[in-house]
C-alpha positions in Angstrom: 43.3 -23.9 14.0 45.5 -20.5 14.4 43.7 -17.8 12.3 40.4 -19.3 12.0 37.5 -17.3 13.5 33.9 -17.9 13.7 31.9 -16.6 11.0 30.0 -13.4 11.4 26.2 -14.4 11.8 23.7 -11.5 11.2 21.3 -10.9 14.2 17.7 -9.6 13.8 17.7 -6.0 14.4 20.6 -5.6 11.9 23.5 -6.1 14.6 26.3 -8.7 13.7 28.4 -10.4 16.3 31.1 -13.2 15.6 29.7 -16.6 16.2 26.2 -15.6 17.7 23.2 -17.4 16.3 19.8 -15.9 16.2 17.2 -17.7 18.4 14.6 -19.5 16.8 11.5 -17.3 15.8 8.7 -17.3 18.5 5.1 -17.0 18.2 3.9 -13.6 18.8 1.0 -13.2 21.2 -1.1 -10.1 20.7 -1.9 -9.4 24.5 2.0 -9.7 25.2 2.6 -7.5 22.3 -0.1 -4.9 23.5 1.6 -5.2 27.1 5.0 -4.5 25.8 3.9 -1.4 23.7 2.3 0.1 27.0 5.7 -0.8 29.0 7.5 0.7 26.3 5.4 4.1 26.3 5.4 4.3 30.1 9.1 4.0 30.3 9.7 6.2 27.2 7.5 8.7 29.0 9.4 8.4 32.5 12.6 8.8 30.5 11.6 12.3 28.9 10.5 13.2 32.6 14.3 12.2 33.6 15.4 14.1 30.5 13.7 17.3 31.5 15.4 17.0 35.1 18.6 16.9 33.3 18.1 20.0 31.4 16.8 21.9 34.5 19.9 20.9 36.5 22.0 22.1 33.7 20.2 25.3 33.5 19.9 26.0 37.2 24.0 25.3 37.4 24.8 27.5 34.5 22.5 30.3 36.2 24.1 29.9 39.5 27.4 30.1 38.1 26.6 33.2 35.6 24.9 35.0 38.6 27.9 34.0 41.1 30.7 35.5 39.1 29.0 38.3 37.0 26.8 39.8 39.8 28.1 37.9 43.1 24.5 36.9 43.9 24.7 33.0 43.5 20.9 31.2 43.6 20.5 30.1 47.2 19.8 26.3 47.6 21.4 25.3 44.1 22.9 22.4 45.7 19.9 21.0 47.3 17.6 21.6 44.3 20.3 19.8 42.2 20.1 17.0 44.4 16.3 16.6 44.5 16.2 17.0 40.9 19.1 14.1 40.7 16.2 11.8 42.5 14.0 12.4 39.4 16.5 12.0 36.9 18.0 8.8 38.3 14.7 6.7 39.4 12.6 8.2 36.4 15.6 6.8 34.1 16.0 3.4 35.7 12.9 1.7 34.1 13.8 2.8 30.6 17.6 1.8 31.2 16.4 -1.6 32.2 13.9 -2.3 29.4 16.1 -1.2 26.7 19.0 -3.1 28.2 21.0 0.1 28.6 22.6 -0.8 31.9 26.2 -2.0 32.1 26.5 -5.9 31.8 29.4 -8.0 33.0 29.2 -11.1 31.3 32.7 -12.6 32.3 31.4 -16.2 32.8 28.7 -15.9 30.1 30.8 -17.8 27.2 32.1 -20.5 29.5 28.7 -21.6 30.6 26.4 -24.2 29.1 23.6 -22.7 27.0 21.0 -24.3 28.8 22.1 -22.5 32.1 22.3 -19.1 30.6 18.6 -18.4 30.5 17.5 -19.8 34.0 20.6 -17.9 35.4 19.2 -14.6 34.0 15.8 -15.4 35.3 17.3 -15.9 39.0 19.2 -12.5 38.4 16.4 -10.9 37.4 14.1 -12.2 40.2 16.5 -11.3 43.0 17.2 -7.7 41.3 13.3 -7.4 41.2 13.3 -8.4 45.0 15.8 -5.6 45.8 14.2 -3.0 44.0 10.7 -3.9 45.7 12.4 -3.8 49.2 13.9 -0.4 48.2 10.3 0.9 47.0 9.0 -0.3 50.4 11.8 1.4 52.5 11.5 4.5 50.4 7.7 4.7 51.4 8.3 4.2 54.8 11.0 7.0 54.9 8.5 9.2 52.8 5.9 8.8 55.8 8.4 9.6 58.2 9.4 13.1 56.4 5.9 13.8 55.9 5.4 13.6 59.7 8.6 15.3 60.5 8.2 17.9 57.7 11.9 17.3 56.8 13.4 19.8 54.4 16.8 20.4 53.1 19.1 23.0 54.9 18.9 25.8 52.4 15.5 25.5 50.9 12.0 25.1 52.0 10.8 22.3 49.6 9.6 18.9 51.5 12.0 16.0 50.9 8.7 13.6 51.1 7.5 13.9 47.2 11.1 13.2 46.1 11.2 10.2 48.2 7.9 8.7 46.7 9.6 9.6 43.2 12.3 7.1 44.4 9.9 4.8 45.3 7.7 4.6 42.2 11.1 4.5 40.1 12.2 1.5 42.2 8.7 -0.1 41.7 8.7 0.6 38.1 12.1 -1.0 37.6 10.9 -3.8 39.6 7.9 -4.4 37.3 10.1 -4.5 34.3 12.5 -6.9 35.9 9.6 -9.1 36.9 8.4 -8.9 33.3 11.8 -10.3 31.9 11.7 -12.7 34.8 8.2 -14.0 33.3 9.5 -13.7 29.9 13.0 -14.9 29.8 13.2 -14.8 26.2 12.7 -11.2 26.1 16.1 -9.3 24.7 18.2 -7.7 27.2 20.3 -5.7 24.9 19.1 -3.2 22.7 19.1 -5.0 19.1 20.9 -8.1 20.6 19.8 -11.4 20.9 18.6 -13.1 24.3 20.9 -14.7 25.8 
């Protein structure tokens, strides 16, 4: 009937959305809870390093602009150093984003699919994404060995590239582990404070 909407149902975590019902409470496994605590600590530590990288990029860019316009003496290699810091920012923040559900989710079809298909579909998507991240990590390791042998450096600074490729490999591997955890534990919440599915 026009004008009638579904009631607002409270979710665990204090969030409210129209027509969403809480999943039934599940038994808490102490080993899984301990693992989740360790994963949470690890991804938050990586996110903190990523945050330090953002601050370093900001300070470097500000100093470069300041020195360029006041003294006509820019910092040589600012662009290359910023690009290397960006690798740390992106790949160390990736696992935290996946763990907390901070990524962008396009769920155009979710409301049209039967509820019994949503979780298996999410498991499949997580498994495919984990495989893609594992391939990315493997290719990054191969590239880093090539850069170690050739001594590849950026054009303006003599900083080797291979440690940053290792950072990309580690970040992709960490995100793959998060996705595999969500594949094995499909009842985990994918949205921060929201319900799964």
